[in-house]
KOLTORVO-230214 format. One line per 5 residues: number of its first residue (from 0); their letters; for each residue x, y, z of C-alpha. Coordinates in steps of 0.2 Angstrom, whole numbers, plus 5000, padded with zeros to 4 digits. Each point is the difference from the previous one (the first is absolute). Example, Ala and Ser with C-alpha at 12.3 -4.5 7.8 and 13.67 -1.06 7.14 Angstrom:
<domis>
0 = as = 5062,4978,5039  5006,5017,4997
</domis>
This chain:
<domis>
0 = mtgrv = 4887,4904,5008  5006,5017,5008  5014,5006,5010  5012,4988,4993  5014,5011,5005
5 = agkva = 4991,5010,5013  5012,5011,5011  5016,4997,4990  5010,5014,4991  5006,4997,4983
10 = litga = 5014,5008,4990  4998,5001,4981  5013,5007,4988  4994,5005,4983  4983,5004,5008
15 = akgqg = 4995,5016,4989  4991,4990,4987  4998,4983,4991  5003,4985,5011  5007,5009,5014
20 = rshav = 4985,5011,5002  4988,4984,4998  5011,4991,5013  4998,5015,5012  4982,5001,4997
25 = rlaqe = 4997,4981,5002  5009,4999,5016  4992,5015,5007  4982,4993,4995  5006,4985,5012
30 = gadii = 5006,5012,5014  5017,5004,4998  5007,5018,5002  5012,5004,4986  5017,5007,4998
35 = avdvc = 4999,5006,4982  5017,5003,4991  5003,5005,4982  5015,5010,4991  4985,5011,4992
40 = rhieg = 5009,5005,4983  5005,4992,4985  5014,4988,5000  5014,5005,4987  4999,4988,4985
45 = tpepg = 4984,4991,5003  4985,5001,4989  4986,5000,5011  4995,5016,5007  5006,5003,5018
50 = aspad = 4988,5003,5015  4997,5017,5007  4999,5008,5017  4981,5001,4996  4999,4981,4997
55 = laeta = 5007,4996,5017  4988,5013,5008  4986,4990,4991  5006,4984,5008  5000,5007,5016
60 = dlvka = 4983,5007,4997  4993,4983,4995  5008,4992,5016  4992,5014,5011  4983,4997,4992
65 = ldrrv = 5002,4983,5008  5001,5007,5016  5019,4994,5002  5014,5011,5004  5014,5003,4987
70 = vtaev = 5018,5008,5000  5008,5005,4983  5017,5003,4995  5007,5005,4982  5016,4989,5001
75 = dvrdf = 5012,4992,4987  5003,4982,5005  5017,5000,4994  5003,5013,5013  5003,4990,5017
80 = dalka = 5002,5015,5012  4985,5009,4994  4989,4984,5000  5005,4995,5018  4996,5018,5005
85 = avdga = 4983,4999,4993  4996,4983,5007  5007,5004,5017  4988,5016,5000  4986,4991,4995
90 = veqlg = 5001,4986,5012  5002,5013,5013  4984,5008,4995  4990,4983,4998  5008,4991,5015
95 = rldvv = 5005,4983,4991  5005,4991,4984  4994,4983,4995  5000,4998,4982  5011,5006,4986
100 = vanag = 4995,4999,4982  5016,5004,4990  4991,5005,4984  5009,5014,4992  5007,4996,4983
105 = igtpg = 5003,5005,4982  5001,4994,4982  5011,5007,4987  5003,4997,4981  5009,4983,4997
110 = amlde = 5015,4994,4990  5010,4984,4998  5010,4998,5016  5017,5000,4990  4994,5017,4992
115 = mdepr = 4993,5008,5015  5007,5016,5006  5007,5000,5018  4989,5015,5007  4984,4991,4995
120 = wqqml = 5007,4985,5008  5005,5008,5016  4984,5011,5002  4989,4983,4998  5009,4991,5014
125 = dvnls = 5001,5016,5011  4983,5002,5000  4992,4984,4998  5013,4989,5010  5008,5012,5012
130 = gvwks = 4986,5011,5003  4991,4984,5006  5014,4996,5012  5001,5017,5006  4982,5001,5003
135 = vkaav = 4999,4983,5011  5016,5007,5010  4992,5016,5004  4985,4991,5006  5005,4985,5009
140 = phika = 5007,5007,5016  4983,5007,5004  4992,4982,4998  5013,4993,5010  4998,5013,5014
145 = ggrgg = 4981,4997,5000  5003,4982,5005  4984,4994,4991  5008,4992,4985  4994,5007,4983
150 = svilt = 4998,4998,4981  5012,5006,4986  4994,4999,4982  5012,5004,4986  4992,5003,4983
155 = ssvgg = 5010,4990,4986  4992,4995,4984  4998,4984,4990  5017,5007,4992  5007,4995,5017
160 = lkayp = 4996,4982,4997  5003,4999,4981  5010,5008,4987  4994,5011,4985  5012,5008,4987
165 = hvghy = 5004,5018,4999  4996,5004,5018  5015,4991,5008  5003,5014,5011  4982,4999,5007
170 = vtakh = 5000,4981,5002  5017,5001,5009  4993,5013,5013  4983,4990,5002  5011,4984,5002
175 = gvvgl = 5010,5008,5012  4985,5004,5011  4996,4982,5001  5018,4998,5008  4995,5015,5012
180 = mrtfa = 4984,4992,5005  5007,4983,5004  5015,5007,5009  4990,5012,5011  4988,4986,5004
185 = velgq = 5014,4989,5006  5007,5015,5010  4985,5007,5008  4989,4983,5003  5008,5000,5017
190 = fsirv = 4991,5017,5005  4983,4992,4992  5002,5012,4985  4993,4992,4985  5007,5005,4982
195 = nsvhp = 4993,4995,4983  4999,5006,4983  4985,5003,4987  5004,4997,4982  4987,5010,4988
200 = thvgt = 4998,4998,4983  4995,5014,4989  4991,5013,5010  4988,5012,4993  5010,5015,5006
205 = dllln = 5010,5014,4993  5015,4988,5000  4992,4989,4987  4987,5013,4992  5012,5013,4992
210 = estyk = 5005,5005,4983  5018,4991,5001  4991,4984,5004  4987,5002,4986  5014,5003,4987
215 = afrpd = 5011,4986,5007  4987,4987,4998  4992,5006,4984  5014,5009,4990  4989,4995,4984
220 = ldnpg = 4987,5013,5005  5002,5020,4998  4991,5003,5016  4997,4985,5011  4989,5002,5016
225 = pddik = 4995,4987,5014  4987,4991,4988  5014,4996,4988  5012,4991,5013  4986,4991,5008
230 = picqm = 5002,4985,4989  5018,4999,5003  5000,5001,5019  4986,4986,5001  5013,4990,4991
235 = fhmlp = 5011,5000,5015  4986,4991,5010  4991,4984,5004  4983,5010,5004  4992,5009,4986
240 = ipwve = 5005,5018,5006  5012,5012,4995  5005,5007,5016  4994,5000,5019  4994,5015,5010
245 = svdis = 5010,5008,5015  4987,4994,5012  5004,4982,4996  5018,5003,5006  4993,5010,5016
250 = navlf = 4990,4985,5004  5015,4989,5000  5010,5014,5011  4984,4999,5011  5001,4982,5003
255 = lasde = 5019,5001,5003  4999,5014,5013  4986,4992,5009  5001,4987,5014  4991,4987,4987
260 = sryit = 5018,4998,4994  5008,4999,5017  5011,4986,4995  5003,5004,4983  5018,5007,4997
265 = gvplp = 5014,5000,4986  4986,4997,4986  5000,5008,4982  4982,5001,4998  4995,5002,4980
270 = idags = 4984,5010,4997  5003,4996,4980  4984,4992,4992  5012,4985,4997  5015,5009,4992
275 = clk = 5012,4990,5009  4994,4985,4991  5004,5006,4984
</domis>
């Protein structure tokens, strides 16, 4: 099957690398033009390396290689005015907007909630919850104006459906994304705009595969690496794998963006190798 989102324009945040890049490429493979947004710098206090302007340019090149149009913007999703200006300008160039994938997010080192410092808590909510709200808020007027309906997909997490210790700020933000998703689905249904969320388990990107995670999962080792955390990651799942790949999430995003899911809205969709069963 090809052309599953042909003729559509999709906005993707956090598009410079990882899951966001994968979503951009997968939607472009199926016919969508892409608005690719990323902050393109390291976010203070996060262990994973930040994306760069070169990373965003590479995403754009991958989309162009599929003979699709792409507009890029270096924007922090916490900055609504800049985000709105970027989306407005991109829609003016591409002519429409049909799909929103609010994917941008961070992970920061955890602590017990009663011991967590306020800046760390606030930063997580500002990016992973308010940033999602601002992304949809900036985009929805264009989908409404098109009068064709559309699809909004919010990236949550298995941590948006169940709790884990020491990452309560992340769990709280990702649970909040479910509340955003359900409320947007109720409010936007009258415009034929569907809103759903995806809930990945561990994904093989820099958000998981970084030195901070290795040391947190294997404090018994002096120099742990990805192979050392595989047995622990696999314990989270019913299926015998340590983590999924970005394309596994992208395939779910593609389904929710396409007309194959035309009557699916308000659904939290796990891509979790059975993690929610544990």
